[in-house]
MIMIDO-100306 format. One record per atom (N, C-alpha, C): residue in one letter; y, z, x. Coordinates in steps of 0.001 Angstrom, whole numbers, plus 500000, padded with zeros to 6 digits. Layout:
! residues N
AYZX
...
END
This chain:
! residues 410
M594428566523411854
M595114566242413076
M596564566508412575
A597652566650413279
A599071566001413394
A599100565579414315
S599838564275413820
S600620563154414642
S601152563649415733
T600750562686416951
T601864562782417713
T602841561926418245
G603183561638419295
G603891560676419614
G603836559397419971
R602418559174419886
R601926558134420342
R602154556984419332
V602134555823420063
V602589554897419350
V601123553961419429
I600115553009418257
I599368552845418222
I599611551346417974
I598886550228418674
I598846548412418449
I597594548267418069
V597427547936416577
V595965547399415665
V596050546087415915
G594984545489417142
G595086543821417111
G594922543346418446
G594200542145418298
G593609541741419738
G594260539993420032
G595332539644419277
G596173538671418676
G597508538455420022
L598002537678419604
L599445537356419906
L600648538686419387
A600499538599418614
A601573539416417925
A601432540967418433
A600038541375418831
A599554542557419463
A599994542217420639
A600189541270421421
A600479541285423095
A602085541615423119
R602724540770422118
R604255540486421776
R604441541884422232
A603847542907420549
A604612544225420261
A604635544782421445
A603420545213422216
A603454545718423127
A604354545263424708
G604631544405424131
G605686544087425448
G607285544778425135
A607312544300423544
A609039544460423165
A608963545640423071
A607818546601422935
A608093548128422644
A608969548987424062
R607704548278424937
R608528548552426307
R609881548385426722
E609947546881426323
E611143546259426708
E612487546889426116
A611875547466424585
A613400548075424108
A613070549357424563
G612749550349425578
G612788551411426212
G612001552340425376
F610938552359425121
F609763552939424558
F608816553416425759
D608807554902426096
D608023555393427001
D607157556009427311
G606987556096425840
G606024557192425052
G604566556528425527
E603519557301425089
E601744557018425072
E601785555667424196
L601135554566424674
L601452553386424328
L599392552864424001
A599058553007422685
A597901552210422957
A597255551052422129
L596675549943422677
L596162548616422074
L594753548641421770
V594376548620420250
V593344548680419742
V592573547500419601
A591961546689420741
A591518545519420240
A589541544921419825
G589347544742418805
G587973544607418199
G587440543765418740
E588016542766419814
E587498541607420391
E587247542159421698
P586539541514422665
P586041542040423720
P587005541587425075
L588302540869424398
L588969540515425012
L590206540795425312
L591184540775426753
L592606541274426334
L592940540503425235
P594167540713424735
P594968540153423620
P595277538874424134
H595163537482423117
H595411536586423338
H596231535497422373
E596556534637422547
E596857533492421717
E595678532236421290
R595966531737420170
R594826531082419639
R594935529426419753
P596374529081419704
P596293527934419662
P595584526870420763
P595539527254421974
P594617526725423427
P593174526695422741
L592553527165421792
L590988527385421344
L591169526063419970
S592158525655420072
S591760524018419126
S592642522566419703
K593282523306420845
K594373522301421366
K593854522501423321
G594407522516423993
G593739522383425334
G592512522622426043
Y592303523827425316
Y591348524424426309
Y590099523907425151
L590188523525423589
L589447522280423116
L589070521291424035
Q589911520849424012
Q590295519579424918
Q590162519080426388
G590113520414426808
G589524520639428683
G590677520538429538
S591850520721428690
S593347520277429843
S593289521927430313
D593540523086429690
D593566524330429612
D592344525109430292
A592624525828431271
A591599527187431647
A591647528176430501
A590425528984430557
A590850530121429873
A591742531159429835
D591849531295431207
D592998531895431351
D594590531889430466
A594418529976430458
A595775530089429502
A595690530896428225
I595248531202427465
I594991532173426390
I595991533611426663
F595967533662427897
F596169535208427887
F597505535585427819
P598629535814427330
P600156536222427456
P600085537268428685
H599693537994429097
H599598539207429694
H598017539408430557
D597921539643431249
D596835539735432342
D596369541331432189
A595606542066432690
A595209543144432901
A596392544141433989
A597045543818434870
A597437544208435673
A598867544432434920
W599386543395433818
W600316543768433437
W600185545192432554
Y599409545171431882
Y598832546301431101
Y599118547563431898
A598535547504432964
A598387548661434003
A600247549075434518
E600647548300435030
E601907548551434905
E602731548768434231
H602506548565433165
H603111549360432233
H602796550265430761
D601685550587431333
D601180552188431071
D600562551620429427
V600245550735429273
V599096550413428028
V597777550728428367
D597594551847427136
D596325552258427081
D595473551027426202
V594756550110426458
V594049549397426497
V592749549177425973
R592385549152424640
R590876549520424516
R590401548513423551
T589615547523424515
T588920546434424200
T588092546561423714
G587297545814422822
G585655546105422134
G585909546773421279
S586862547349420827
S587048548878420154
S587404549001418497
E586933548988417825
E587340548369416424
E587549549678415610
A588876549625414851
A589078550463414057
A588552550281412488
V587896551641412084
V587346551576410913
V588066552374409742
G588834553066410364
G589148554177409584
G590790554735409656
L591531554500408789
L593178554841409113
L593322556397407636
D594059556970407724
D594505558021407075
D595983558167407573
T596764557833406451
T598131557641406921
T598732558773406468
D598113559644405608
D599269560824405615
D598664561899406476
A597592561918407342
A597467562639409197
A597773561959409794
R598212560639409339
R598502559657410462
R597615559236411852
E596321559326411404
E595515559211412528
E594246557854412357
L593799557530413358
L593159556093413175
L592087556326413988
T590912556122413518
T589379556475413882
T588348555134414163
L588057555177415165
L587617554196415877
L586113554068415779
A585072552993415703
A584201553165415674
A583255554039416602
S583777553985417123
S582853555269418695
S583340556426417946
G583829557211417156
G583931558031416672
G585285558820417305
D586438558274417785
D587161558542418328
D588607558611417679
R589410559651417377
R590810559532416385
R591767559772417692
L593107558976416575
L593897558840417176
L595215558948416547
G595875560071416906
G596865560190416042
G597717559748416519
Y598686559588415462
Y599834558552416114
Y601422558849415161
R602396558673415743
R603658558242415274
R604294557412414641
R604066555716415105
R604257554752414766
R602884553944414677
L602239552389413768
L601574552118413984
L601749551245413638
L601291549877414333
L601228548844413642
L600069548034413434
L599900547601412593
L598845546527411897
L598463544982412651
A598393544385413443
A598200543455413941
A596648542547413573
T596179543116412691
T594667542754412916
T594317540912412397
G594867540412412298
G595256538304412110
G594167538520411202
A593883537206411271
A592974536954410236
A591532536006410838
R590494535690409936
R589401535237410456
R588892534032409744
A588050533307410478
A587519531356409926
A587134531630408621
R587237531484407564
R586474531338405960
R585350530240407093
R584377530919406337
R582916530834406547
R582504529363405628
F581552528515405604
F581094528236404811
F579890529046404162
A579612529307402672
A578510530262402566
A577300529200402089
G577514527865402400
G576227527160401573
G575079527038401828
D574338526640401420
D572466526229402067
D573232525473403505
G571997525799404099
G572192525286405729
G573292526024406404
A573582526813405827
A574948527413406792
A574858527768408442
D573226528534408149
D573136528963408921
D572315528530410328
L572247526585410001
L571746526150411009
L572225525530412433
D571936525517413555
D571889525178415047
D573211524106414429
G573589523917415654
G574899522940415232
G575957523048414264
V576395523973414120
V577104524254412542
V578093525575413482
H579450524865413283
H580629525623413785
H581558526264413241
H582433527219413483
H583526527494412766
H584863527709413943
L585595527893413916
L586897528011415005
L587999528797414738
R587833530073415534
R588419531154415622
R588413532132416818
T587479531935417945
T587701533158418730
T587305531957420101
L587480532574421294
L587056531837422586
L585964531684422558
A585282532236422103
A583461531961422194
A583410530862421271
E583802530499420444
E583272529431419172
E584279528492419969
S585348528724420023
S585951527075421103
S585074526744422238
T584278527867423078
T583628527115423939
T582227526766423662
A581450526925422709
A580291526624422017
A581087525552421285
L581992525214421190
L582153523835420674
L582456522977421332
R583001523230422287
R583448522474423717
R582024521967424401
D581644522684424515
D579770522511424987
D579382521574424326
A579722521590423001
A578916520637422032
A579115518837421546
I580748518833422027
I581396517967421711
I582074517055423207
S581714517842424128
S581814517080425856
S581645516368426387
G580218516132425762
G579390514696426680
G579383514195425824
G579811514353424539
G580346512732424166
G578554511925422979
D579108511276422443
D577737510247422188
D577225511137420860
R577970512200420112
R577722513013419264
R577803512706417887
R577416512752416360
R577454512811415387
R578485513677415059
V580086513326415337
V580351515195414387
V580965514961413347
V580567515760411955
V581463516116411153
V582724517069411496
V583292517019410371
V584649518393410353
V584743517952408959
V584524519656408368
V584765519684406901
V586389520509406937
G587385519446406465
G588628520263406520
G589312519422407003
A590370519181406577
A591669518236406922
A593208518678407481
G592552520090407346
G594180520727407544
G594160520849409190
W595478521311409635
W595594521065410961
W594314521458411798
I593645522738411761
I592697522714412942
I591608521536412512
G591179521512411391
G590433519848411827
G590879518545412218
L592051518688411833
L592692517345412422
L592266517661414449
E592758518268414590
E593164518949415974
E591442518845416896
V590385519297416078
V589164519459416045
V588872518041416381
A589126517004415432
A588534515695415049
A588803515188416591
A590035515226416682
A591028514554417888
A590621514793419174
A590142515835419076
A589340516479420307
A587920515398420631
A587469515739419642
A585752515086419931
A585749513739419631
R586818512896419013
R586629511397419082
R587666511071420946
T588137511905421211
T588797511659422745
T587613512030423682
Y586540512302423436
Y585386513148423935
Y584363511522423995
G584593510649422996
G583976510221422772
G582607509830421507
N582916510757420778
N581997511292419632
N582080509877418500
E581328509939417602
E581517509810416263
E581506510517415537
V582784510568414910
V583939511699414029
V584309511098412588
T583651512136411634
T583912511713410344
T584589512829409947
V585332513407409182
V586496514405408739
V586029514332407130
L586137515023406402
L585853515307404852
L586797516205404286
G587743515615403751
G589015516319403186
G588745516336401934
H589707517657401334
H589816517440399796
H591047517019399464
G591397516512398097
G592534515697397660
G592711514427398336
D593742513487398306
D593957512078398255
D594397511902400040
V595240513046400261
V595719512393401989
V596096513897402646
P595082513827403834
P595444515027404572
P597059515563404926
L596782516612404730
L598291517470404877
L599163517377403581
A598501517028402898
A600118516781401769
A600249518101400973
R599276518958401358
R600082520453400843
R601153520629401720
E600471520769402461
E601714521473404013
E602806520360404284
I602698519527404653
I603661518339404511
I604209517645404050
G603303517093403191
G603643516379401937
G602830514961401818
P602950513895400805
P601462512656401186
P602114511956402074
Q603307511347402232
Q604020510320402894
Q604250510649404125
L604228511813404352
L604305512414405989
L602547512624406510
G601694513193405533
G600689513580405587
G599241511840405938
E599954510724405117
E599767509230405785
E600150509721406915
V601520509602408136
V601184509372408974
V599943510313409929
F599506510784409839
F598223511592410426
F597151510980409736
A597159510496408505
A595513509628408068
A595782508334409191
G596682507761409239
G596762506335409956
G596526506260412027
L596922508043411987
L597068507756413292
L595018507891413658
H594759509117412642
H593201509093412744
H592267508198412980
R592743506794411531
R591664505825411536
R591989504787412836
E593003505030413252
E593345503820414419
E592867504344415476
H592045505964415793
H591408506534417008
H589978506553416426
G589816505565415489
G588254505240414823
G587875506780414380
V588177507208413685
V587631508352412336
V587438508041411234
D586206508435410918
D586103507856409610
D586400509162408478
L587701508814408013
L588702509776407385
L587842509690406204
R587276510779405554
R586995510534403564
R587876511358403335
M588462511531401927
M589241511928401157
M589045512474400090
G589024513905399456
G588015513909398356
G586671514181398158
A586476514509399421
A584799514627399257
A584521516390399158
D583093516373398698
D583168517342398070
D581960518168398837
V581675519245400176
V580361519621400756
V580081520427399569
T578682520574399561
T577770521258399097
T576736522214399128
A576368521124400953
A574909521531401337
A575324521248402911
L574263522096403294
L573781521001405423
L572210521144404886
R571987520036405860
R571019519681405797
R570389519786407241
G569089520422407383
G568438519980408549
G566908520749409218
D566243520910410264
D565052521406410135
D565559522344411603
G566236523344411480
G566000524283412349
G567420524151412877
A567990522920412923
A569265522210413278
A569757521486412872
V571128520885412554
V571606520475411120
V571784519216411456
S571321517947410505
S571034517202410621
S572157515913409640
A572335516796408467
A573419515952407466
A574122516893406651
V575214516189406361
V576122517285405354
V575924516428403987
V575466517147402854
V575822516666401183
V576773517112400673
L576735515721400141
L578239515795399531
L578421516015398120
G578633516501396766
G578587516219395636
G577965515507394756
S578427514035395327
S577976512776395335
S576480512525395581
R575576513556396106
R574409513491396486
R574532512742398094
E575734512226398027
E575337511556399558
E575311512321400691
E574229511801401642
E574252512418402561
E575228512114404628
V575916512795405120
V576643511938406179
V575492512863407464
P575205511613407932
P574284512158409423
P575393512837410438
A574403513746410906
A576007515189411539
A574690515380412834
D574860515893414132
D574806516199415020
D575330517984415141
V576418517518414723
V577960518679414793
V578313518763413759
V578777519924413511
V579457520108412011
V580484521603412288
V581648520941411836
V582597522006412260
V583501522106410840
F583584523599410927
F584313523407409820
F585340524309409459
G586502523689409213
G587924524367409077
G588703524268407906
I588180525242407066
I588433525284405912
I589627526695405462
G590096527020406549
G591341528127406221
G590494529212407111
A591590530610406254
A591193531334407198
A592048532575406411
V591255533907406279
V591121534715405582
V591883536359406308
P592620536902406302
P593615537579406752
P592996538968406907
N592619539733407777
N592134540912407877
N592486542396407733
V592109542484405700
V593286543387405449
V592411544353405116
E591019544550405709
E589847545738405186
E590909547206405335
L591355547331406448
L591723548575407491
L593049549182406073
A593859548516406064
A594749548177405116
A594149548819403954
A593329548314403234
A593373548371401715
A592430549645401859
S591534549640402282
S590929551990402973
S591782552345402831
A593138552440403486
A593703553358403979
A594574553131402696
G594814552304401306
G595741552374400317
G597061551609400698
L596761551148401371
L598317550272402217
L598617549064400917
T599303548780400452
T599893547755399658
T599211546441400119
V597994545700399842
V597882544311400071
V597511543368398963
D598266542233399306
D598342541229398477
D598581539895399046
D597329539149399815
D597653538112400227
D598088538143401763
G597865539145402286
G597429539915403544
G598317541882402851
I598805542060404323
I599070543470404333
I601127543147403468
V601343543687402649
V602885543525401816
V603667544243402970
V604875543825403353
V606197544880404059
V607087544216403913
D608401545041403980
D609765544357403882
D609969543651404765
A611216543423404750
A612294542592405884
A612112543899407111
H611676544482407269
H611988545235408033
H610375545471408600
L609339544534408429
L608164544942408525
L607702546236408416
S608129547445407287
S607311548279407209
S606515547900406126
A605172548544406214
A604129549070405077
A604298549856404378
S603124550329403097
S603801551184402197
S603398552369402356
A603143552697403724
A602969554011404362
A603968554528405170
P604780555123405621
P605573555925406637
P604828556031407891
G605626555600408624
G605640554802409898
G604505554009410571
V604059552935409390
V603154551751409615
V603958550401409524
F603499549739410736
F604182548628410475
F603395547391410300
A603438546289409832
A602042544941410189
A603126543678410552
A602506542729411531
A602852541541411968
A602008540411411778
G602627539553412310
G601659538250412458
G600495537515411796
D599459537278411388
D598850535816410207
D598536536796409154
V598240538277409524
V598209539792408275
V599090540030407198
A600462539674407474
A601100540133406924
A602140539608406509
S602301539843405198
S603303539109404135
S604481539522403740
V605203539569404525
V606874540146404741
V607820539087403485
F608582539766403653
F609593539774402047
F610805539069403287
S610960537784402589
S612369537002403853
S613162537173402687
P614518537731403252
P615600537247402400
P615962536558402449
T615623535036402983
T616246533682402728
T615559533339401316
V614143533672401105
V613811532694400139
V613611534073398727
G613676535364399557
G613732536155397981
G612435536205397687
T611060536643398228
T609501536296398127
T609035536835399467
H607834537366399542
H607030537382400471
H606549536396400761
L606474536294402140
L605555534607402914
L604643535456403899
R603170534713403839
R602628535237404959
R602286533729405582
V603125534156407011
V602437532437407677
V601707532489408643
A600621531872408726
A599415531856410011
A599959530625410936
H600630531334411565
H600826530476412716
H601595530700413991
W601358530275414972
W601812530705416261
W603198531291416236
G604289530278415941
G605630530744415751
G605621532226415196
N604944532347414041
N605231533903413355
N604852535016414193
A604017534914414696
A602515535796415617
A603519536221416841
D604431535447417279
D605530535437418637
D606726536479418150
A606976535948416935
A608381536692416476
A608161537406415736
S607379537549415506
S607329539086414226
S606163540499415244
G605888539260416192
G605376540692416833
G606165541527417756
T607346540164418624
T608589541123418769
T609118541663418189
A609525541522417175
A610267542393416089
A609717543634415987
A607561543422415527
A607561544846415584
A607350545602416148
G607333545368417645
G607445545948419228
G608561546774419128
R609915546136418711
R610873547154418607
R611585547800417763
A610498547234416872
A610496548546415000
A609374549795415801
L608550549700416633
L607661550521416892
L608485551607418001
A609697550969418831
A610481551824419641
A611443552286418772
G611353552248417369
G612550553018416950
G613718552349416542
E613532550879416436
E614909550090415821
E614469550032415090
R615825549639414085
R615347549210412441
R615654547617412351
V614701546810412756
V614667545350412853
V615220544694411371
T615318543622410907
T615056542599410075
T614805541798410497
Y613103541199410072
Y612211540044410275
Y612919539131409182
D613470538061409719
D613822536761408771
D614357535487409624
E612808535389410201
E612625533619410851
E612245532792410368
I612432531554410697
I612629530290410055
I610996529873410492
P610001530178409662
P608215529423410197
P608293528548410789
Y607688528428411850
Y607411527130412809
Y605763527080413253
F605797525570413347
F604412525913413818
F604728524002414493
F603329523742415351
F603209522609416391
F602207522138416263
T601699521080416713
T600371520574416930
T600416519060417648
D599255519023418715
D598992517680419171
D598039517282418913
Q597751515889418838
Q596441515183418665
Q596668513591419070
Y596217513458420060
Y595999512298420615
Y597348512058421170
D598240510725420933
D599631511122422163
D600420511323420943
L600268512073419925
L600919512559418834
L601661514278418826
G602829514033419112
G603171515823419642
G604005515882418469
M603816516890417528
M604717517501416435
M604921518896416541
E606457519014415931
E607342520622415556
E607753520295414217
Y607040521461413823
Y607874521455412213
Y608301523046411935
S609588523095411339
S610142523991410933
S610747523993409590
G610458525241408985
G610981525511407165
G610286525907406437
Y610824526145405094
Y610073527187404130
Y609307526178403341
A607681526553403690
A607080525188402588
A607237525372400857
S607124526727400466
S607832527289399472
S609239526099398568
L610103525797399443
L611425525178398961
L611082523893399383
A610391523475400397
A610260522063400831
A609335521032399564
G608379521568398505
G608194521059397860
G608525520685396731
G608429519055396490
G609837518853395538
G610742518567396425
A611233518408397137
A612692518642397846
A612358516845398339
E613884516584398588
E613942514676399119
E613679514950400673
L612447513190400736
L612555513193402259
L613166512335402545
V614426512740403840
V614814512028404376
V614282512288405897
V614143510577406156
V613690509844407644
V614641509568408503
R614673509987409906
R615399509547410693
R614426508903412091
G614628507256412206
G613697507071413447
G613027506149412926
D611814505915413718
D610695505044413504
D608979505683412624
L608866505807411425
L608530506486410968
L606672505357411110
P606800504526410972
P605221503603411405
P605039503660412904
G605969503720413419
G606037504208415082
G605576505418415891
R605479506107414728
R605550507528414780
R606244508637415701
E608003507846415641
E608762508473416353
E609561508453415602
F609990509542415296
F611120509896414253
F611106511710413757
L612227511669413180
L612552513265412222
L612086513038411321
A612167514234410385
A611891514021408693
A612363515352408286
F612931515233407357
F613670516709406581
F613439516609405097
R613465517850404726
R613011517736403222
R614438518952402936
V615272518280401999
V616784518166401291
V616314518221400206
A617268519567400207
A616600520385398243
A618210521433397929
D618987520338396736
D620345520694396729
D621220520613397987
D621406519303397956
D622093519068399230
D621861519747400508
R621035520873401067
R620661521824401878
R619189521410402519
V619292521222404343
V617928521165404828
V617217522588404642
V615813522244403663
V615293523675403843
V613816523381405138
A613912522125405471
A612362521999406313
A613082520908407282
G612364520798408314
G612601519474409223
G611113519640410253
M610873518065410581
M609607517924411367
M610328517229412740
N609878516994413693
N610420515885414821
N608611515669415391
V608234514407414968
V607278513891415686
V607251513107417000
N607295513668417977
N607305512437419346
N608859512346419552
V609383512872419041
V610981513315419639
V611080514477420213
W611721514896421671
W611999515871421638
W612971516998422115
D613475518142422478
D614736518896422848
D615621518743421046
V614881518780419899
V615900518744418776
V615405519964417982
N614546520926418199
N614211521974417138
N614808523189416736
E616133523197418224
E617039524023417980
E618225523519416578
Q618264522347417250
Q619396521922416240
Q618351521807414389
V617295521099414492
V616698521195412817
V616926522815412183
Q616639524080413367
Q616281524679412548
Q618280525938412398
R619122525124412961
R620808525297413155
R620656525083411703
L620073523502411124
L620764522782409711
L620326524053408994
I618664524467408871
I618317525428407998
I618691526423407748
R618775527374409196
R619660528600408937
R620898528595408355
S621830527363408919
S623376527361407878
S623103527535406655
G622316526548405879
G622382526688404381
G623734525553404456
A624126525050404967
A625714524088404763
A625097522507404162
P625640522210403130
P625973520975402668
P625618519847403930
V624420518679403689
V624553517767404234
V624584516236403577
D625140515435404238
D625102514419404049
D623852513415404162
P622899513342402891
P621413513055403558
P621682511571404509
A622636510406404432
A622860509161404677
A623056509398406115
A623829510664406201
A623761510973408231
A622563511451408549
L621847512173407748
L620801512693408668
L619823511683408710
A619555510707407982
A618977509385408586
A619722508406409352
D620879508177409792
D621437508079410750
D621293508058412031
P620869507887413131
P619878507536414240
P621966508237415079
D622376507057414645
D623954507206415497
D624432508215415248
V624564509121414648
V625163510224413952
V624405511694414515
P625293512305415563
P624479513378416287
P623996514478415071
L622886514766415963
L622756516049414723
L623433517241414840
E624007517439415803
E625003518347416064
E626426518482414953
A626616516887414861
A627670517032414258
A627660517651412283
I626389517538411846
I625980517667410476
I626101519064410354
G626465519482409161
G626883520881408918
G627265521849409666
A628062521170410976
A628764521647411505
A630320522104410800
END
């Protein structure tokens, strides 16, 4: 089948929603189809472990656009419609229904899925993973009444956000993590200790260096079994052990895949007319000089927007600074920067680290490569400016609250 002028977006997350909006804003007025495997309109996921899970956000808070928006912008949205085949030579997408859609340009924004626990007891009642609205709803129902023994396996961002929600609801919470300090790989051990102290102060039993080997129970989970053979009692178990990019469709089509769909700085994949964005895309960064796959809200937002412009025919160059945020108890944090450059870089703190009201910078070769603000607001633009400029900085000035950030590296 010959390709048509149709543009297709495959995916149901934030990147897909942003791409649809950006394509129309960039002037593309042709046929635009959005194919989403989930039965929901394209949606964003942070509320599923934050506001929605905590009960402060309604379910509709996850939708960037409602059904009326898609109708008004003439977007053919096919929810609950799985893409099962991609022929990049014929420029044709095959759906599970048997429908075949020709395309001129196609965006793969297939996202990622939660990594599943595969050990004994994985199918017991009371075992949860968190990636979809249905999973977040089920978990909220399980913990919102309080007085449950909740064990969270994984001390990364998802695990700690779930722990905060569960503890706020009045549950007994244990977190089991690898390594010595939570988030050491993401933000370094000293800053990871900030989050360790936060959770312990709120009554969480945080156990690092824990190896989960199995779950035990008769129909419903009753304990988590560790490598030491210790059993941790549990009524609810939540696994936050990472995510796996959904590359199967791309791989079956012969696209280059290496920890995600490999694309250049223009978001172009290894077949003409095919692009990738969001959690599934491994994008070449001109700044770092290597490919990066960033599985955070900020990347889905920005790369989805850039990909939409590319679908409209623009030649884009994507080189955004990775960004993410978290909310746990009374702590709010934003982080911008390159993890590959931050490892081993000097840590410079401005503000009150013990009081959890500070900025922290990673400085390598006298240049800021990453920065985070904790309970300090309206500074992220300045942090990103310092990173983007690559200007030499004085660490003493960075650490001095009396020196305006605007004056550093200017």
